[in-house]
N, C-alpha and C positions, 0 to 999 in steps of 0.2 A: 504494500500500500504506500503510495507516494504522498508527500506533503506539497501543497500548492500555495504560492504566495502571489497575491495580486495587489498592486498599488492603486489606490483610489484618490489619495491626496498626499502630496510629498512636500508641501511648502510649510514654512514656519511663520509664526507670529500673526500673520493676517493673510487672508486670501488675496491673490494678486493676478487676476485675469488680464489678458491683453495679448497683443501680437508678439511681444518680446518674451512671453513665458508660455506660449501655447504648446510648444513641443515637449517641454518638461512637465507642464501643468501648473495651474495656479491655485488648486484647492489645498486646504490644510489637512493635517495628518489623519489618514485612515488607511489601514492595511488589512486585507482579508486573508485569512489562513484557513485552508480546508484540509482536514485529515479524515479521509473516508467520509462518513456521514456527518461528521462534526464540523461546524463552522465557528471560527473565532475571529473577532474583529478587534484590531488594535487601534484604539482611539476613535473619537466621534467628531473629527473635524469636518469641514464643509464637504470633503470627499464622500462622506456618508450618504449624502443626498442621492448621488448617482448610484451608489451601491444599492440603496433601498429600492430605487426604481427598477434595477435589474432583478433583484430578488423577488419582487412582486410577480414577475413573469414566470417564476419557477414554482409558484404555489405558496403554501403556508411557510412562515418564517420562524425559525427557532435558532437563536445564536447566542453566543457568549461574547459580551463586550468587555474587553480588558482596557481600562483607562489608565494611562500612564500617570495622569494628574488631571486637574479640573480647571486649568487656565482656559480662557475663552476659545483659543484657536483649536483646542482639543475636544470641545463639547458642543460647539455651535452648530454642528450638523444635525444633532439629535432632534431639534424641533421640526426639521424638514425631512426626517426619515419617514417616508410614506408608510411603511409597514406598521409604524407606531399607531396609526389610526385605523388599523384593520383588526377586527376580532379574530382571535386565534393566534396572533403573533405572540411569541415568547422571547423576551430579552433578559438575559441573566447578566447583570452589571457587576463587574469585579473591579475593585480599586483599593489603593492603600489608604490607611487612615490619614486624614488631613485636618482634624480638629472639628470639622463639621460633617455630619452624616452625608454621604454622597447623594442619597435620595433628596435631601433638602437643597443641596447645591444645584442639582439638576432641575428641581422644581422652581427655584428662584429665577432661572433664566426663562422658564415657561410659565410666567404668571403676570397678571395685570400690574402695571400698565405697559410692560415691555413686550408681551406676547399675548395673543388673543385666546389661546387654548392652554389651560392649566394641565400640567403633567398628570395630576391626579385624576383628570377626566378622560384620558385617552383609553381606548378599549383594549389595547395590548396589555398583556400580563408582564409586569416587570418584577424581578427579584434582585436582591442586592447582597453582595458579600464583600466585606472589608478584610483585606489580608494583612498579615504581619510580615515584617522583613524576613526573608529567606523561607517563607512558607511555601510548601508544595501542595498542590491539589490536582484533582483529575477533572478534565472536561471531555466527556465522551471518550474518544480514542486517544486523547492526548494527555500528557502530564505537563503541568505548568509550574514553574518556580518564579516567585516574585522577589526582587531584591531592591532595596532602597538605593537610589542614586543621588546625584548632587544638583539640586535646582531649588530656587526660591519657592517656598510653600510646600516643598516635598514633591518627589516624583519616584515612580517605580519602573524598573526594567523587568522584562519578562523573558523567560526561556521556555519554549514550547517544544516538547520532545515526543517522538513516536518511533519505536523500533529502531533505535540507533540514529535517527535523523533528528536534527535540532535547528531551530531558528531562535535567534536572540534579537529582541527589540529594545533598544536603549536610546531613546530620544530625549531631548531637553535635559541633558546632563552635561555638566562641565568637567573637563579633565583637570588633573592635578599636574604638578611638575614631573611626576612619574606616572606610569600606567596605573590606572585605578585597579588595585588588586581585587576588589569585589567584582567589578565587571569582567576582569580577566578570568576569574574563576567561573563566573556565570556563563561566559562565552567559550569556555574551553572546548576545542574540537568541534564547535558548531559548524554546520554546513553553510549557514548564512548569518551574518551579523548586520543588522540594520542599525545605523548609528548616526547621531546628530553631527552634522558637519556644516553648521550654519555660517561660520565665519572663516575667512582666510586667516592664517597665522598673523599677518600684519594687522588686520582689522581687530583681531582679538587683543593684540598687544597695544593697540591705540596709536600705531605709527601713522602719522598724518591725520589724526582725528581723535575721537573719544575712545577710551579704552572700553572693552566689553568684559573685562575681568569681573567676575561676580554676577554676571547676567544669567548664568546657568546654561550656557551652550558651548559647543566645542568646535573643532576645526578638522579639516581633512587630514592634516598631519597627525593629530592625536588619534584619529580613526585608524590610520594605517599602523601606528604604533600598537594600538590595542589589538588589531587584527593579527599582527605578527606575534605578539606575546601570547595570544589565546590560541593560535594555530587554527584559525577558522578557514573554511574553504573559499567563501566569497564575502565581500564587504559591499554593502549598499549604502552609499552616502545619502543622507536623508535630512529632512527639515531644512530645505534650501532657503536661504534668505529671500524675503519677498521682493527685494530689489535686484536679485541676481537674474540676469537674462539667460535665455537658453544657451547662447554661445559661451557665456561666462561659466555656466554649470559644466558644459562640455570641456572647457579648458581645465577646470578643477579636476574633472574625472580623468582626463589624460595625464595630468601631473601626478595625481594619486596612483594611477595605474602603473606609472613608471617606477613607483616604489613598492607597490603590492599588486601583482598581476591580476588578482581576482577581484579588482575593484570595479564597481559600476555606479553610476548615478541613478538613484531611484527616479522613475518617470511614471506619470499617471498612465494607467492602462497596461503597463508591463506585467507579465506573469512569469514567475519562476517556478520550476518544478524540481523539488529537491531529490526525488528518486532518481531522475535522470542525471543530476549532478553527482550523486553518490556513485552511480555506476561508472561515470566517466573518470572519477577520481580513482576508483578501484582498478580500472583498466590501465 
């Protein structure tokens, strides 16, 4: 049984549609992972809207939503997730503790006067699980591990495993002067690492402008260092800066690939199949 990954939103901070971002995509974080009959969705950014429209074509919807955190760009797609308004839809929301119950955080963005439909009034069935640091749990055919990472207001990275295949999703996390040992352990020998690479190293350091140190995001350079230290198969650069053009993302991808051959820039609509990757690596 293979694991499949599809990117529905790959931008960070704010959606950025337009001609300069059309090839990479302008929607914020949303990644779909399928393992057999199980569907897991990583974050509910604006990319969730298109995913919802696609799922409605396939029949009833039952999925687990793994939230890295609840900053706006990671939850703003939920009010526009069409299956939410269909009886029979089941959404299991998983998140790390952030001081306020996740159900209340999501309800606040879907309440008057900022949204016309209250979350408590939607016909879909929603359940909630708040996980602890390093907690392991089962979602259908997959085993999931959550690890706290480094971002203002808290953030969690996830490892999704099935029969020796593994995906790690670590967005909105800031690197340290050394490779983050917690993320290196989480990503050890993973087939795919999806990692925040919002800033250039020069932007992060504040060369020629404001410093981004402490903002909770990382760089392609730190992504490559983590990928090498963890021994991952492929690295997907993620959470692209909203001002980054398609050509600029491609240039970062090429530079990173010269240091780690398995690098790609995450792009909306792209699908990766881990079973095929594992077979190629074994060959």
